[in-house]
N, C-alpha and C positions, 0 to 999 in steps of 0.2 A: 504494499500499499504506500501511501494513501489511495482510494478509490473513489470513482463516481459510484460504481456498483455497490449495492449493499451485501453484506454477508449471506443474506437468504439467497442472493441470485447465485453466488458461487456454491451454496449448498446445493440448491436444485441442479445446477449444472454438473456437481460432482454425482448427484444422485442419478440423474439421466444416464450419464456416461458409465456409471458402476452397473446399471441395468444391462450395458452390451458389454461388461467385462473390460472397461477402460477406465482411465482417470484423466484429471486436467492435463498432466504431463504429455499424454497421448496426442494432445491436440497441435503439439507442436511440430514442425518440420526437422527431420534429422540432420540434414545436410543442406549446403547451397546447391542450387540446381545448375544454374548458368555459370560456368567457371570462365567463360571467355568475357564475361561483361565487366567494364572497368569503372572505377570511381564509385563503388559500392559503400554507401553509409555503413558503419559498424552497426549503429543503432537499428537498421533495417534487418540485418541478419539476426541481431538478437530477438527482435520481435517474431520473425518467422519461428525461431527456436521456442519461444514463449509467447504467444500471441495475446495472452491477456496484459501483458506489459503496455499494451496500447491504453488500457484502463488508467495505468499510473500517470502516463504522459498527458493524456486528455485532462486529468484532473488538474496537473500543474498548470497547464495552458490556461485553465479556467481560473485562476487567480487575479486576474485583471491588473497584472503589473508587466509592463512591456518588457523590461529587462530581464525578469523571472521567465518570461515566455520564450525570448531570444535565447536566454542561456539554456533553458530546457532543450530546445532544438539544436542549438550548436554544440552542447555537450553530450546530452543524453542520446542524440541521434546520430550527429556527425562526429563525436568524440574529439572535439577541438580544444577541450579544456579552457574555455574562456571564461574569465571572471574579472570584475571590477576591481577597484574602482575605475569610473569610466571619466573623471574629471581630471583636468591639469590644473597646475598653478599657473596662472597668467601673470604677466609683468604689468605694472602700472602705466597708465597712458592717459593724457589729458584731452585727447581727440573729441570725447563726448562730455565734457563737463557741463553742458548747458542741461543734460539731462540728470535725474537723481540717481544716485550712486547705485543703486539696484540696477537700473537700465545701462549705466556705463559699464559696470564689471560684465554684464551678460555680453553686450556688443564686443568688448575687449577680448573677453573669452572665446568668443565664436570665431573672430579673426585670427586668433592665436592657435586656436584648435583646427581650423582649416588650414594653417601652414602645415601643422602635424600631420592632418589627413593627405594633403597633397604630397608630403614626403614619402608616406606609405605607398601612394600610388605608383610614385617613381621609382620604387624599390620593391616590386611585386615579383621579380624574378622572370618576367617576360618581357619581350620586346614591344614596341609601340605597334610593329607590323603584326604580330601575333595576337595582341589585344584587339586590332581591326579586324582581324580574320575571326576571333571568337565572336565579336558583334555581328560582323556579317552571316556567320553560320546561324546564329540565333534567329536574326531577322528572316533569312531564308526559310528557318523551321516553321517560324509562326506564319509566315504567308504563303509558303508553298509545300510545306511539309517535305523539303528535301534540300540539298545544298550542293554546289560544285566543290565545296572544300570538304575534304574527306574525314571521316570520322576518326581515324586514325591521327591525323593532324591534331584535332581537337582534344583527343585524349592526351597527346603529347604535351599541348601547352597548358591544358589543366592540371596535369600530373606534376608539373613544376611550379604552378602557380601558388603563392603562399596564402592559402585561405586563411589560415589562424590569423595572421597579422591584418589582412584584409577585412575580414569581419570584425575584429576589434576596433580597427580604425573607424568603421561605421558606426560602431556603439559610442565611441568616444564623441564623435560629431553628432550623433543624434542627442545624447545627454546634453551637450552644449547647445543644441537647438531648443530642446524643451526648457531650459532654464531661460533662454531668451524669449520664447514664446510667453512664458509666464510673467517676465518683466515687464514687456512692452504693453500688457493688457492696461495699465494705468494710463496711458495715452489715448484710450478710445475717447472719442467725440471732440478732441482737441485740436484746434487750429495751429497747425505747424507746417513748415516746410524747411527741410534741413537736407543737405547734400555733403557727402564725403567719399573721396575717392581711396580705394584700395588697389592692391595688386591683383585683387580677384575681380575687381569692378565696382560699381557705384554701391553707396548705401544711401538710399532714399527713405525719408520718413516724410510723408506729406498727408494733407487732406484733399489734395486735389491733383498733383502730378500724376499721370499714368506710367505704367512699367514700361521697359523696353529690353531689347536683348543684352544689353550692357550692364543690366543691375545684378548686383552680388547679393543684396539684402534689400527688399522692399517692403515697406509697411503703410498700409493706407490707414488714417486714423479715423476717417468719419464719411458717411454718406453711403448712398446706394450706387454702384459702379457698373459698367459694362466693360468686361475685359476680353480681349482676344489674343494676346499674346503674353504667356507665363512660363518661365523656366524652361525653355527649351534648350536642355543641358547637354552638351558635348564635352567631356573631358574638363568640366568645371563644378562650381558649387553654387546653388542658387536657393535663396530664402524668400518667401512669399508670405505676407501675413496681411489680412483685412480683419479690421476689428470691428465694423458695424455695417448695416444695411442689408437690403434685400439685393443681392447682387447677381449678374448674369454674365456666365462664363461661356462665351463661345469660341471655343480654341479650336487652332491648328492641331494636326496630328503632331505627336512627340512634344506635348505640353505637360509638363507636372511629371516628366520622365527623364530617367538618368541614364546616361551611357557612360560608364567609367567615371562615375561622378556621383554628386549627391544632390536631391533636390528635397525641399521641406516647404510644406503648404500648410497654411492654418486659416480658417475662416471662423470668426469669432461667434458671429449671430446673423440671423436673418433667414427668410425663406428663399433660398438660392436654387438657381437653375444651371446645371452643368452641361454642356454639348461639346462633344469632340469626336475626332473620328477615331483612327487606330493610336495604339502606344501613348496613352494619356492617362490622368488622374491615378498617380500611384503606380507606375511601371519601371521597371528597371532592366538593364542588361549590364551586368558587371557593375553594379552600384549599389546605391540605397535610394529609395523613393518613399517619403512619408508624406500621407496626406490626412488631414483632420478636419472635419466640419464639426463645430460645437453644438450649435442650437439652431432649429428652423426645421420646417417641412421642406424638403429638398426633392429636387429631381436629377436624376442622373441619367444622360442618355450617350453612350458610346459604343465604339466600334469593338475592335480586337485588341488584345493585350491591353487591358486598363482595368481600373478598380482592383489593384492589387495583383500584378502579374510581374512575373519574374524568371529570369534566366541568369544563372550564377551570379545572384544577389540578393539583396533583402528588400521587399515592398511591404509597406504596411498602410492601411486604410483604416480609419476610425471615424465613424458618425457617433456623437454622443447621445443627441436627443431628436426626436421628430418624427413625423409619419412620413417616411421617405418612398420613393419609387425609383428602382434601379432596373435600367435596361441596357442590355450591352448584346453585341453580336456572339461572340464566343471568346475564348480564352480570356475570362474575366471573372471578377468576384472570387478571388483567391484560384489563381492559375499559377502553376509551376513548372518547370522543367530543370534539367541538368543543374543540380546544386543551388537551385532558386529556393528562396524561402519566402513565402506568401502569407500575410497574415490580414484578415479581414474582420473587423469588429463593429457591430452595430448595438449600441447599448440600450436604446431606449426608443419605443414608438411601434406603431401598427405598420409594416413594412410590405412593399411588394418587390419580388425579385423576379426578372424575366431575362431569358438567354434565347437567343434566336432570331435571325431577321431574314435569311436567304435558305431555301432549300439546297442544303450542301451534302446530303446524306445519301445520294444515290450510289450503288442500286440498292442496298439494303433497305433503307426507308425512302422512297421517293418524294415524299412530301412532309418530312419531319427535318429537325435542325440538329447540328452539331452543337452541343452545349459547352464542353470541356470548361466547366467552370463550377461556381457554388462549392469550391473546394474539390479541385482535380489536379493530378500531377502526372507527368508523363515522362519517360526516359526515351533513349532511342534503342528500340529492340535489338537484342544480340551485344550490342557494343558498350551503351553508356547509359549509367544510372540516372535517373530524374531527381525530383526536388521532393519539397515539403511544403503541404497547403494545409493552412488552418483557417476555418470559418467559424464564427460565433455570432448568433444575434441573442441577446441576452433577455430581452421582454418584449411583449407585444404579441398580437395576434396576426401573423405574418403569412403571406402567400409566395410559395415558390413555384415558378413555372419554367421548364426546361426542356431541351431535347434529350439527347444521349450523353453518356460520360458527364454527370453532374450529381450535385447534392452528395458528395463524398463517392468519389471513384478514383481509382489509380491504377497505372499501367506501368509496368518494367521498372522494377527497383524503385518505386516511387511511394510516397505515402501522403493520405489526407486524412484529416480529422474534422468534422462537422459537428456542431453543438448548437440545439436551439434551447435555451435554459427555460422558457416558460411561454405559456399562451397558447390557444387554440389554432393550430397551423393547418395549412393545407400544402401538400407536396403533389405536384404533378409532372411526370416526365414521360420517357419513351423507353429507355433501355439503359442499363449500366448505371444504376443509381443507389442512393439511399443505403450507402456502405456496400458497394460492388468493387471487389480486388479483380483485377483483370492481368493475366499473363505476368505472374510474378510481382503483383502490387498489393499494397496493404490499404483497405480503405475502412473507415470507421465511422459511425453515424450515431449521435446521443440525443434524445429529445427528453427533456428533463421534466416536463409538465404541460398538461392541457388535454383536451378531448381532440384529437389529431385525426385527419384523413390523409392517407397514402395512397397514391394512384399511380401506377407506372404501367404503361402497356405491356411491356415484356420483360422476361428476365434475361440474364441473371441479374436480379435488383432485390433490394430489401434483406440485406445481411446475406450476401452470396459471394461465394469464392470460387473464381474460374481459373483453371491451369496454375496451379502451385501458388496461389493467391490467397489472401485472407480476406473475407467481407464481413464486418462486424455490425451489429444493427442493435440499439437498445433504446428503449421507450420505458422512462420510468413510472409514468401515472396517466391516468385519463381512460376515458372509453373511446377507442380508437376503432377506426375502419381502415382495413387493408385491402387492397387489391392490386394483383399482376397476375399475368398469365401464367408464369412459373417462377418461383422465388421462395422468399421469406424462410431464410435459414437453410440454404441448399448448397451443394457442392456439385460442381461440374468439373470434369476433367482434372480429378486430383485436387481440387480447391478445398478450402476450408470455410466454411459460411456457419455464421453463429448469429441466431436471432434471440433476443431476450425481451419480453414484454413484462414488466414487473408487476403492475396492477390495473385493474379496470376490466369493464365487462366490453370485450372487443369482439368485432366481426371481421372474420377472414373470409376472403374471396379470392378464388383462384380457379384456372381452368384445366392446367397440367398437374393432374393430381398426384402423379408418381414423380413430379420435379419440383414439389413444393412442400413447406411445412415441415422442414427437417428431412431432406430426401438427398441422397447422394448417388451421383453417376460418376463413375469412375472409368479410365481407360486402362483396365488391368492388365490387357496384353502389351501395353507400349510404356506403361510407367513402373516405378519400382514399388511404389506403395499407395495405398487407398487415399482418398479423399473423405472428410467427414462433413457432413450436414448436420447442424444441432440446433433444434426448435425448443424454446422454453417459454412457456406462460406461466407465470408464478400464481397468480390469483385472478379470480373474477370469474363471472358467469358467460362464457365466450361462445361463439357459433363458427361452425365450419361447414363447408359445403358436404351435402349428405352423400356425396360419391365418394369423398375422400377416407382415407383411415385415420385422420386427425379427429380427435374427439376430446369432449371436456372430461376433465378429470381422468385422465389415462396415459399410459405409454404406448408408443408405436414406433415402428421401424419401417423404413422405406429405402429400396435400393440397398446398395452395398453396404456403407456404413452410414445410413441416414436414421437419426434420434430424433424422436419427439416426444414431450412431456409437458402435458397440461396438468399443473399441480393443484388447484382447487377450484 
């Protein structure tokens, strides 16, 4: 521990497994499968061996401390042993003596920390040409799913890249920004026009001057604004802060986006509208991108690789309060690939999340969307491990609507964790979601309260493991409704699928009766060992299709090692 799951959940899992002659240790994979894949995180292999370790990691991520969250991922998963303090001792400077001492110190500290950050970027063990190829490869994968730069070249560059120093430098600069953000809040509503030149660009603190591409730090103190150019960062550092007003952001692509650099954005209050195309609103390739909207009922309408998306870097998106609408094409709302870390956090409000705009899923689904978000991570099959995606919505009655590969899905040595803490929520998708691990991926889903509706057109979905993967689903409380053609705690092609509903009077609906509700379908002639499908409903008066073997208050077995248990 500590755990999100209750002790009784572990008790019922152990009881169901014992009925089949197994125990919890039998859930893990005994060895790594793909020896040719590179850059595998140590934590990924450990979870394969002990799948319920995902419960402990999820608990730590739920603690609402950004540095604890990042340390959990960087240390427990990537094994980089990065710890604080993340503050530096800055030297005195009289450049900002017109401001109170707290603002003076925060500005000086951020400038001097930026120098340290730039030093780390210049000493990353790879050349500028190799950096440019890493960036091009990522863009090619995002836009075209392929690149003329070879996988072997990318492996070579990343194998010598100093990820420990790189991520540590990002955390140090993040700490300096968060202190600056808090310090300048006292300037809200003030008439001011201040300009200062640095080696990184201009510092502008103003009630009227608009931002431009040469800004290092831009702070707007009052009024509602229309913005169209913000932090289009390539190998540099940018800070944008807006302290008040109902603002409209109609942005170009590559806005609030970092490319071997750092971008930090903060909007303090107002009902804001954000529109942009691709690569925006907290996305990064080989850098850090931080976005925070504090208060307001906001609308987000974006394209691809946006709203917390990362490739070998850190993207953080935070919305603190408001009834918000999120719409993206795909690769958004916590998307990651090759050693990317994506965190998306919405703290309060009744929110709507939507992925998809164009039918791009032919021939499998001719009229559906790729989602690739709401907690999705992907590697390069056979060759390179993927990233780590974390999505959490803490409060509100929320609606999630996506296509395929979404709401916690992972593919090829990648991990996703999705948590909705409370509210009566609606989840709608097509396939590979709600805790669906695919082709050596680890996907986990937690809903901790509310009367929820889960509706996916097809499986593997809702706690399903496919092809040596782990799919984990947990609903803690509420009278819930489930629908999928085939899924809900199932294993396909030697995967591990775990489904647990802790309490409530639940309705289970599915049509593939022998591939659902604790079922296992293994490729015994092609693989070394079986997969396991595990379904647990701890308590409640539940209903199942009459044609299925699943019954209230009973054990059942389905397929090779498919185990179901409805406890009470």
